[in-house]
Every structure is written in C-alpha cells, then in structure tokens.
C-alpha positions in Angstrom: -25.4 -3.9 8.3 -24.9 -6.4 5.5 -28.0 -8.2 6.5 -29.8 -5.2 4.9 -27.8 -5.0 1.7 -30.9 -5.7 -0.5 -32.4 -2.4 0.7 -29.3 -0.3 1.4 -27.6 -0.8 -1.9 -30.5 0.3 -4.2 -31.5 3.1 -1.8 -27.9 4.5 -1.8 -27.6 4.2 -5.5 -31.0 5.8 -6.3 -30.3 8.7 -4.0 -26.8 9.0 -5.6 -28.4 9.3 -9.0 -31.0 11.9 -7.9 -28.4 14.0 -6.2 -26.2 13.9 -9.4 -29.2 15.1 -11.5 -30.0 17.9 -9.1 -26.5 19.4 -9.5 -26.3 19.0 -13.3 -25.4 22.6 -14.3 -27.9 23.2 -17.2 -30.8 22.4 -14.8 -29.5 24.0 -11.6 -28.0 27.3 -12.5 -30.0 28.7 -15.3 -32.7 30.4 -13.1 -33.5 30.8 -9.5 -36.6 28.6 -9.9 -34.5 25.6 -11.1 -32.1 26.1 -8.3 -35.0 26.0 -5.8 -36.6 23.0 -7.4 -33.3 21.1 -7.5 -32.7 21.8 -3.8 -36.2 20.7 -3.0 -35.8 17.4 -4.9 -32.4 16.8 -3.4 -33.7 17.3 0.1 -36.8 15.1 -0.5 -34.7 12.3 -1.9 -32.3 12.4 1.0 -35.3 12.5 3.5 -37.0 9.5 1.9 -33.8 7.5 1.6 -33.0 8.1 5.3 -36.4 6.7 6.2 -35.7 3.5 4.3 -32.2 3.3 5.8 -33.5 3.6 9.3 -36.3 1.1 8.7 -33.8 -1.4 7.3 -31.4 -0.7 10.3 -34.1 -1.5 12.7 -34.7 -5.0 11.2 -31.1 -6.2 11.1 -31.2 -7.7 14.6 -33.9 -10.1 13.4 -31.8 -11.5 10.5 -31.6 -10.8 6.7 -33.8 -7.7 5.9 -36.5 -7.9 3.2 -38.3 -5.2 1.4 -41.7 -6.3 2.8 -40.8 -5.5 6.4 -39.1 -2.2 5.5 -42.1 -1.0 3.4 -44.5 -2.0 6.1 -42.5 0.0 8.7 -42.4 3.1 6.5 -46.0 2.9 5.4 -47.4 2.4 8.9 -45.5 5.4 10.3 -45.2 7.7 7.4 -47.4 10.5 8.8 -45.6 10.5 12.1 -42.3 10.5 10.3 -43.4 13.6 8.3 -44.5 15.5 11.4 -41.6 14.6 13.6 -39.2 15.4 10.8 -40.6 18.9 10.4 -40.3 19.5 14.2 -36.8 18.0 14.3 -35.7 19.9 11.2 -37.0 23.2 12.6 -35.1 22.6 15.9 -31.9 21.9 14.0 -32.3 24.9 11.7 -32.9 27.2 14.7 -29.8 25.7 16.4 -27.6 26.2 13.3 -29.0 29.7 12.8 -28.1 30.7 16.3 -24.7 29.1 16.2 -23.4 25.9 14.6 -22.9 24.1 17.9 -26.5 24.1 19.1 -27.6 22.5 15.9 -25.0 19.8 16.2 -26.0 19.2 19.9 -29.6 18.7 18.8 -28.4 16.0 16.3 -26.3 14.3 18.9 -29.1 14.2 21.4 -31.6 12.7 18.9 -29.9 9.8 17.0 -32.6 7.4 18.0 -35.6 9.6 17.2 -36.2 8.5 13.6 -35.6 4.9 14.7 -38.2 5.2 17.4 -40.7 6.8 15.0 -40.3 4.0 12.4 -40.5 1.5 15.2 -43.9 2.7 16.0 -43.2 4.0 19.5 -46.0 6.2 20.8 -43.5 8.7 22.2 -40.4 8.7 20.0 -38.7 11.4 22.0 -39.1 9.5 25.2 -37.8 6.4 23.6 -34.8 8.3 22.2 -33.9 9.7 25.7 -34.4 6.3 27.3 -31.9 4.8 24.8 -29.4 7.5 25.7 -29.9 7.0 29.4 -29.8 3.2 29.5 -26.9 2.9 27.0 -25.1 6.1 27.8 -21.5 5.0 27.1 -22.4 3.2 23.9 -24.3 6.3 22.7 -21.4 8.6 23.7 -18.7 6.5 22.0 -20.8 6.0 18.8 -21.7 9.7 18.6 -18.0 10.7 19.1 -16.9 8.2 16.4 -19.7 9.4 14.0 -18.8 13.0 14.6 -15.1 12.4 13.9 -15.7 10.2 10.8 -18.4 12.4 9.3 -16.3 15.6 9.9 -13.4 14.0 8.0 -15.7 12.9 5.3 -17.2 16.4 5.0 -13.8 18.0 4.5 -12.8 15.2 2.1 -15.9 15.8 0.0 -14.7 19.4 -0.4 -11.5 18.2 -2.1 -13.5 15.7 -4.2 -15.8 18.4 -5.4 -12.9 20.8 -6.1 -11.1 18.3 -8.3 -13.9 16.4 -10.0 -16.7 19.0 -10.1 -20.4 18.1 -10.1 -22.1 15.9 -11.1 -19.2 13.5 -11.3 -18.1 14.4 -7.8 -21.6 13.2 -6.6 -20.6 9.6 -7.2 -17.8 9.2 -4.6 -19.4 11.7 -2.2 -22.8 10.1 -1.9 -21.5 6.6 -2.3 -19.2 7.0 0.7 -21.5 9.3 2.5 -24.6 7.1 2.1 -22.6 4.0 3.2 -21.4 5.9 6.3 -24.9 7.0 7.2 -26.2 3.5 6.8 -23.4 2.1 8.9 -23.9 4.5 11.8 -27.7 4.2 11.7 -27.3 0.5 11.9 -25.0 0.9 14.9 -27.5 3.3 16.6 -30.3 0.8 15.8 -28.5 -2.0 17.6 -28.0 0.3 20.6 -31.7 1.3 20.4 -32.8 -2.4 20.3 -30.6 -3.3 23.3 -31.9 -0.4 25.3 -35.5 -1.3 24.5 -34.8 -4.8 25.7 -33.1 -3.6 28.8 -35.9 -1.1 29.6 -38.6 -3.7 29.0 -40.0 -1.9 26.0 -41.1 -3.9 22.9 -41.2 -3.0 19.3 -44.6 -2.6 17.6 -43.1 -3.7 14.3 -42.9 -7.3 13.2 
C-alpha cells in the first residue's frame, strides 16, 4: 500500500476536504436544494477518489506508483467505469431497498469489479468472478476481515460525529475511513493480480 502513497495521501486528503465542506451547516441545511447539491458533490468526490485508489492499488505490484500510470489507467477506462458504476450502484441500491443483506452480498461478490474495469479487462464481471473462484479462500478471509473492520469503523464514526459534530468530525472519519478503503482495495488488488496470473490472464495496463 505504501508504494502508492504519492497518490493515496493527496486523494484521501482532498476527498476529506470536500466531504467536510459538504456538511458545513450554512451550506447544507438552509434549503432542500443545497442539501441535494451537497449530497451530489459528496457522492461524486467519493466516486472519483475510489477510481484513483483502485488504479493506484492495481499498480503496487509493479513497484512505486506514479501519477502518470494512475492517470492513464483512469483516462483509458473512464467511460466503462461510469457505465459499470451505474449498473453496480443500481444493483446495490435495489439490494439495500429490499433488505440490507442483499445489498451487502452484492458488495461482497464484486470486490474486484472496479479493479477489473480500471485494468481494462473486456469483461470485468467475468474477471471478478474468476478472481473469486481461483482465490476463493483469500477472497473469503479478506471479505470477512473487511466486513468486521468496516463495521466497527462505521459504529465508531457514529460516536465521533456525536461528540465532535460536523464538519470537524469529518477529519477523523474520512482520514481513517479513506485509509481503510485504500488498505483493503490494495489487498483485493493483490489477490486480483495473483488470480490473473494463475488464470493466464494478462493486464492491458502498463
């Protein structure tokens, strides 16, 4: 993960700053329009930050990660990332609307999807399922650990928000949360890379 610190640190900090601004009371709660706009900006910031985190995580197996390779990965696959994100988001939303568990299951079954998209794979879903099949136990253990740690972090963030209040609470919440997401996506990227090598698949990215 630390091979990508040049990308991860600024991405986490910029996202943190944007999230803090979007919960600044004078802008968020005056009207319904501002509340909608702040939610939209918050979601877009997180969505873009996640793309850069995944692109950086994909490159750590090759050595220190540089902005040039990350920007190339995102630029070459931006349209596919948009389309697949909408499809994935709709599936998760439907799952969460029906019951929380189906939405969580969709997330657990697609941890390699964004990685495969930014890796330029022609069929990201197939690559995602291949990674699960070929590295089943690593996927299962990593998912279980991620679910446990992120659940604890979720409840801990509630206490932080209660005592500190936004936007000050945004700092520890997104600093820790962003670091955890980067950590786990790097772990999933390493599993994905090893499954691709085992399955004879090669990356389309340099």
